[in-house]
C-alpha positions in Angstrom: -0.3 0.2 -0.1 1.2 3.5 -1.0 2.0 5.6 2.0 2.0 9.0 0.4 -0.1 10.3 -3.0 3.3 11.0 -4.4 4.6 7.3 -4.4 0.8 6.5 -5.5 1.1 8.6 -8.3 4.7 7.1 -9.4 3.4 3.6 -9.0 0.6 4.8 -11.7 3.1 6.3 -13.9 5.0 3.1 -13.9 2.1 1.2 -14.4 1.1 3.3 -17.6 4.9 3.3 -18.5 5.0 -0.3 -18.8 1.8 -0.9 -20.4 2.9 1.4 -23.1 6.6 -0.7 -23.3 8.3 2.6 -22.4 11.4 2.7 -20.5 11.8 5.2 -18.0 14.5 7.0 -20.0 12.2 7.3 -22.9 9.3 8.8 -20.7 11.9 11.3 -19.3 13.0 12.2 -23.0 9.5 12.6 -23.8 8.7 14.6 -20.9 11.7 16.9 -21.2 13.0 16.3 -17.6 16.1 14.3 -16.5 16.4 10.5 -15.8 17.1 11.5 -12.0 13.8 13.8 -12.0 12.0 10.9 -13.5 13.0 8.3 -11.0 12.5 11.1 -8.4 8.7 11.4 -9.5 8.4 7.6 -9.8 9.8 7.0 -6.5 7.4 9.5 -5.0 10.5 11.6 -3.6 9.7 14.6 -5.6 6.2 16.2 -6.4 5.5 16.4 -10.2 4.4 19.8 -11.0 0.4 19.9 -12.4 1.6 20.6 -16.1 4.5 17.7 -16.0 1.8 15.4 -14.7 -0.6 16.5 -17.2 2.0 15.9 -20.1 2.7 12.3 -18.8 -0.9 11.7 -18.7 -1.3 13.0 -22.3 1.5 10.6 -23.9 -0.3 7.6 -22.2 -3.6 8.7 -23.8 -5.0 8.9 -20.3 -7.0 11.5 -17.9 -5.2 13.1 -15.6 -7.1 11.7 -12.9 -6.4 8.3 -13.7 -2.8 8.6 -12.5 -4.2 10.2 -9.2 -6.9 7.8 -8.1 -6.7 4.1 -8.2 -10.9 3.7 -8.1 -13.4 6.0 -8.3 -15.1 6.6 -4.9 -19.0 5.8 -4.7 -20.8 9.0 -4.4 -24.1 9.1 -1.8 -26.0 11.6 -2.8 -28.9 12.9 -0.7 -30.9 15.7 -2.4 -33.0 18.0 0.4 -35.8 20.5 -0.9 
């Protein structure tokens, strides 16, 4: 289980990267960051900027939210009139 949102997002990026058959080096080059920065993002030791997260999601054809949440929460709505 992930202990921080940064680690969770890093894990989700890793899953998307592997599913796309992409290396960390290639991902870093595509995003325009150093290899070390990409490793730090994936390990959750450095927080991603929103524009970087958006760029990564676009590379994989994903919505940003899919890199942030592991599953959609159930919503319980109560309407009051």
